[in-house]
Backbone as JSON Lines, residues from 0, in Angstrom:
{"i":0,"aa":"X","n":[-2.35,9.11,14.67],"ca":[-1.77,9.11,13.34],"c":[-2.2,7.84,12.6]}
{"i":1,"aa":"X","n":[-2.51,8.0,11.36],"ca":[-2.99,6.88,10.56],"c":[-2.01,6.61,9.43]}
{"i":2,"aa":"X","n":[-1.79,5.34,9.14],"ca":[-0.91,5.03,8.01],"c":[-1.72,4.41,6.87]}
{"i":3,"aa":"X","n":[-3.02,4.66,6.88],"ca":[-3.9,4.16,5.83],"c":[-3.98,5.17,4.7]}
{"i":4,"aa":"X","n":[-3.63,4.77,3.48],"ca":[-3.79,5.73,2.38],"c":[-5.26,6.0,2.13]}
{"i":5,"aa":"X","n":[-5.59,7.25,1.9],"ca":[-6.98,7.66,1.71],"c":[-7.26,7.83,0.22]}
{"i":6,"aa":"X","n":[-7.24,6.75,-0.53],"ca":[-7.49,6.82,-1.97],"c":[-8.96,7.16,-2.21]}
{"i":7,"aa":"X","n":[-9.2,7.91,-3.28],"ca":[-10.57,8.36,-3.56],"c":[-11.54,7.19,-3.74]}
{"i":8,"aa":"X","n":[-11.08,6.13,-4.37],"ca":[-11.96,4.97,-4.58],"c":[-12.38,4.35,-3.25]}
{"i":9,"aa":"X","n":[-11.5,4.44,-2.25],"ca":[-11.83,3.91,-0.93],"c":[-12.66,4.92,-0.12]}
{"i":10,"aa":"X","n":[-12.43,6.19,-0.35],"ca":[-13.18,7.23,0.35],"c":[-14.62,7.32,-0.14]}
{"i":11,"aa":"X","n":[-14.81,7.09,-1.45],"ca":[-16.13,7.19,-2.06],"c":[-16.43,5.91,-2.86]}
{"i":12,"aa":"X","n":[-16.57,4.77,-2.19],"ca":[-16.74,3.51,-2.92],"c":[-18.0,3.46,-3.79]}
{"i":13,"aa":"X","n":[-19.03,4.19,-3.41],"ca":[-20.27,4.19,-4.19],"c":[-20.17,5.05,-5.45]}
{"i":14,"aa":"X","n":[-19.07,5.78,-5.57],"ca":[-18.9,6.7,-6.7],"c":[-17.71,6.32,-7.59]}
{"i":15,"aa":"X","n":[-17.22,5.11,-7.48],"ca":[-16.03,4.71,-8.25],"c":[-16.2,4.9,-9.75]}
{"i":16,"aa":"X","n":[-17.3,4.44,-10.3],"ca":[-17.53,4.56,-11.74],"c":[-17.66,6.03,-12.13]}
{"i":17,"aa":"X","n":[-18.34,6.79,-11.32],"ca":[-18.53,8.21,-11.61],"c":[-17.19,8.96,-11.55]}
{"i":18,"aa":"X","n":[-16.34,8.62,-10.59],"ca":[-15.02,9.25,-10.49],"c":[-14.23,8.98,-11.77]}
{"i":19,"aa":"X","n":[-14.22,7.74,-12.18],"ca":[-13.49,7.38,-13.4],"c":[-14.03,8.13,-14.62]}
{"i":20,"aa":"X","n":[-15.34,8.19,-14.74],"ca":[-15.97,8.87,-15.86],"c":[-15.65,10.37,-15.85]}
{"i":21,"aa":"X","n":[-15.82,11.01,-14.7],"ca":[-15.59,12.44,-14.62],"c":[-14.14,12.81,-14.88]}
{"i":22,"aa":"X","n":[-13.22,11.95,-14.49],"ca":[-11.8,12.2,-14.77],"c":[-11.56,12.27,-16.28]}
{"i":23,"aa":"X","n":[-12.34,11.54,-17.04],"ca":[-12.17,11.5,-18.49],"c":[-12.86,12.67,-19.19]}
{"i":24,"aa":"X","n":[-13.94,13.18,-18.64],"ca":[-14.72,14.2,-19.35],"c":[-14.64,15.6,-18.75]}
{"i":25,"aa":"X","n":[-14.12,15.73,-17.56],"ca":[-14.07,17.03,-16.88],"c":[-12.64,17.32,-16.46]}
{"i":26,"aa":"X","n":[-12.0,18.25,-17.16],"ca":[-10.6,18.58,-16.89],"c":[-10.37,19.1,-15.49]}
{"i":27,"aa":"X","n":[-11.29,19.93,-14.99],"ca":[-11.13,20.46,-13.63],"c":[-11.22,19.32,-12.61]}
{"i":28,"aa":"X","n":[-12.17,18.44,-12.79],"ca":[-12.32,17.3,-11.87],"c":[-11.05,16.45,-11.9]}
{"i":29,"aa":"X","n":[-10.53,16.18,-13.08],"ca":[-9.3,15.38,-13.21],"c":[-8.14,16.05,-12.5]}
{"i":30,"aa":"X","n":[-8.03,17.37,-12.64],"ca":[-6.93,18.11,-12.02],"c":[-7.01,18.04,-10.49]}
{"i":31,"aa":"X","n":[-8.2,18.25,-9.92],"ca":[-8.29,18.22,-8.46],"c":[-8.11,16.79,-7.93]}
{"i":32,"aa":"X","n":[-8.5,15.8,-8.72],"ca":[-8.24,14.41,-8.31],"c":[-6.73,14.13,-8.3]}
{"i":33,"aa":"X","n":[-6.02,14.66,-9.29],"ca":[-4.57,14.51,-9.33],"c":[-3.92,15.22,-8.15]}
{"i":34,"aa":"X","n":[-4.39,16.42,-7.84],"ca":[-3.87,17.16,-6.69],"c":[-4.12,16.38,-5.4]}
{"i":35,"aa":"X","n":[-5.32,15.83,-5.28],"ca":[-5.67,15.04,-4.1],"c":[-4.72,13.84,-3.98]}
{"i":36,"aa":"X","n":[-4.51,13.13,-5.08],"ca":[-3.65,11.95,-5.05],"c":[-2.22,12.32,-4.67]}
{"i":37,"aa":"X","n":[-1.74,13.44,-5.18],"ca":[-0.38,13.87,-4.89],"c":[-0.2,14.22,-3.42]}
{"i":38,"aa":"X","n":[-1.11,15.04,-2.87],"ca":[-0.97,15.43,-1.47],"c":[-1.25,14.24,-0.55]}
{"i":39,"aa":"X","n":[-2.15,13.38,-0.96],"ca":[-2.45,12.18,-0.18],"c":[-1.22,11.28,-0.09]}
{"i":40,"aa":"X","n":[-0.52,11.14,-1.2],"ca":[0.7,10.33,-1.23],"c":[1.77,10.94,-0.32]}
{"i":41,"aa":"X","n":[1.92,12.25,-0.38],"ca":[2.9,12.94,0.46],"c":[2.57,12.75,1.95]}
{"i":42,"aa":"X","n":[1.29,12.86,2.29],"ca":[0.87,12.65,3.67],"c":[1.16,11.22,4.1]}
{"i":43,"aa":"X","n":[0.86,10.26,3.23],"ca":[1.1,8.86,3.56],"c":[2.59,8.6,3.81]}
{"i":44,"aa":"X","n":[3.45,9.18,2.99],"ca":[4.9,9.02,3.2],"c":[5.33,9.61,4.54]}
{"i":45,"aa":"X","n":[4.74,10.75,4.91],"ca":[5.08,11.37,6.19],"c":[4.54,10.54,7.36]}
{"i":46,"aa":"X","n":[3.33,10.05,7.23],"ca":[2.73,9.27,8.33],"c":[3.46,7.96,8.58]}
{"i":47,"aa":"X","n":[4.03,7.4,7.55],"ca":[4.75,6.13,7.7],"c":[6.24,6.34,7.94]}
{"i":48,"aa":"X","n":[6.63,7.59,8.18],"ca":[8.01,7.98,8.48],"c":[8.99,7.67,7.35]}
{"i":49,"aa":"X","n":[8.5,7.51,6.14],"ca":[9.38,7.35,4.99],"c":[9.99,8.72,4.66]}
{"i":50,"aa":"X","n":[9.15,9.76,4.71],"ca":[9.59,11.14,4.53],"c":[8.94,11.98,5.61]}
{"i":51,"aa":"X","n":[9.48,11.93,6.84],"ca":[8.87,12.65,7.96],"c":[8.78,14.16,7.7]}
{"i":52,"aa":"X","n":[7.81,14.78,8.35],"ca":[7.64,16.24,8.25],"c":[7.19,16.76,9.6]}
{"i":53,"aa":"X","n":[7.22,18.06,9.76],"ca":[6.82,18.68,11.02],"c":[5.32,18.68,11.2]}
{"i":54,"aa":"X","n":[4.91,18.91,12.44],"ca":[3.49,18.91,12.78],"c":[2.7,19.99,12.05]}
{"i":55,"aa":"X","n":[3.29,21.18,11.93],"ca":[2.6,22.28,11.27],"c":[2.38,21.94,9.8]}
{"i":56,"aa":"X","n":[3.41,21.44,9.13],"ca":[3.29,21.08,7.72],"c":[2.27,19.95,7.54]}
{"i":57,"aa":"X","n":[2.29,18.98,8.44],"ca":[1.34,17.87,8.36],"c":[-0.09,18.38,8.48]}
{"i":58,"aa":"X","n":[-0.33,19.3,9.39],"ca":[-1.65,19.87,9.57],"c":[-2.08,20.62,8.32]}
{"i":59,"aa":"X","n":[-1.18,21.39,7.74],"ca":[-1.49,22.13,6.51],"c":[-1.85,21.17,5.38]}
{"i":60,"aa":"X","n":[-1.09,20.1,5.24],"ca":[-1.35,19.14,4.17],"c":[-2.69,18.43,4.38]}
{"i":61,"aa":"X","n":[-2.99,18.08,5.61],"ca":[-4.27,17.41,5.89],"c":[-5.45,18.33,5.61]}
{"i":62,"aa":"X","n":[-5.3,19.61,5.93],"ca":[-6.37,20.58,5.63],"c":[-6.55,20.72,4.13]}
{"i":63,"aa":"X","n":[-5.44,20.77,3.4],"ca":[-5.51,20.88,1.94],"c":[-6.18,19.64,1.34]}
{"i":64,"aa":"X","n":[-5.83,18.46,1.86],"ca":[-6.45,17.22,1.38],"c":[-7.95,17.22,1.65]}
{"i":65,"aa":"X","n":[-8.34,17.67,2.83],"ca":[-9.76,17.71,3.18],"c":[-10.51,18.68,2.28]}
{"i":66,"aa":"X","n":[-9.91,19.82,1.98],"ca":[-10.55,20.8,1.1],"c":[-10.76,20.2,-0.29]}
{"i":67,"aa":"X","n":[-9.75,19.52,-0.81],"ca":[-9.89,18.88,-2.11],"c":[-10.95,17.78,-2.08]}
{"i":68,"aa":"X","n":[-10.94,17.0,-1.02],"ca":[-11.92,15.92,-0.88],"c":[-13.34,16.48,-0.84]}
{"i":69,"aa":"X","n":[-13.52,17.59,-0.13],"ca":[-14.84,18.24,-0.07],"c":[-15.26,18.72,-1.45]}
{"i":70,"aa":"X","n":[-14.32,19.31,-2.19],"ca":[-14.64,19.8,-3.54],"c":[-15.0,18.63,-4.46]}
{"i":71,"aa":"X","n":[-14.25,17.56,-4.36],"ca":[-14.52,16.37,-5.19],"c":[-15.9,15.81,-4.85]}
{"i":72,"aa":"X","n":[-16.19,15.68,-3.58],"ca":[-17.49,15.16,-3.18],"c":[-18.62,16.05,-3.68]}
{"i":73,"aa":"X","n":[-18.43,17.35,-3.56],"ca":[-19.44,18.28,-4.04],"c":[-19.71,18.1,-5.53]}
{"i":74,"aa":"X","n":[-18.64,17.89,-6.29],"ca":[-18.81,17.68,-7.73],"c":[-19.49,16.35,-8.01]}
{"i":75,"aa":"X","n":[-19.22,15.34,-7.2],"ca":[-19.84,14.03,-7.4],"c":[-21.34,14.08,-7.14]}
{"i":76,"aa":"X","n":[-21.75,14.76,-6.09],"ca":[-23.17,14.76,-5.75],"c":[-23.97,15.8,-6.52]}
{"i":77,"aa":"X","n":[-23.31,16.78,-7.11],"ca":[-24.02,17.81,-7.87],"c":[-23.79,17.7,-9.36]}
{"i":78,"aa":"X","n":[-23.16,16.62,-9.79],"ca":[-22.87,16.43,-11.21],"c":[-24.17,16.26,-11.98]}
{"i":79,"aa":"X","n":[-24.27,16.97,-13.08],"ca":[-25.46,16.89,-13.92],"c":[-25.09,16.27,-15.26]}
{"i":80,"aa":"X","n":[-25.44,15.0,-15.48],"ca":[-25.09,14.32,-16.73],"c":[-25.56,15.05,-17.98]}
{"i":81,"aa":"X","n":[-26.67,15.76,-17.91],"ca":[-27.2,16.48,-19.07],"c":[-26.23,17.55,-19.55]}
{"i":82,"aa":"X","n":[-25.46,18.13,-18.64],"ca":[-24.52,19.19,-19.01],"c":[-23.44,18.66,-19.95]}
{"i":83,"aa":"X","n":[-23.05,17.4,-19.8],"ca":[-22.05,16.8,-20.68],"c":[-22.56,16.73,-22.11]}
{"i":84,"aa":"X","n":[-23.84,16.45,-22.27],"ca":[-24.41,16.32,-23.61],"c":[-24.42,17.67,-24.34]}
{"i":85,"aa":"X","n":[-24.53,18.75,-23.57],"ca":[-24.57,20.08,-24.17],"c":[-23.18,20.54,-24.6]}
{"i":86,"aa":"X","n":[-22.13,20.07,-23.9],"ca":[-20.77,20.51,-24.17],"c":[-20.16,19.79,-25.28]}
């Protein structure tokens, strides 16, 4: 069990500026980042026994966080700056 918060800036340190930028210009990206932050916070509270939860729920939350993290990473590495200029 880990009590380290998995903030996006720490998970993707090379993409900090891009994360900030995409949050401002891409509504979907901003929404999934918010979802990630919310579930990550809930997991952190459970891991530190501030708001304990069962093993099954913890596993479900961790899977959901990983899915969001994968989607965020995919958007970071496949982001096309030219598309912003067209929109």
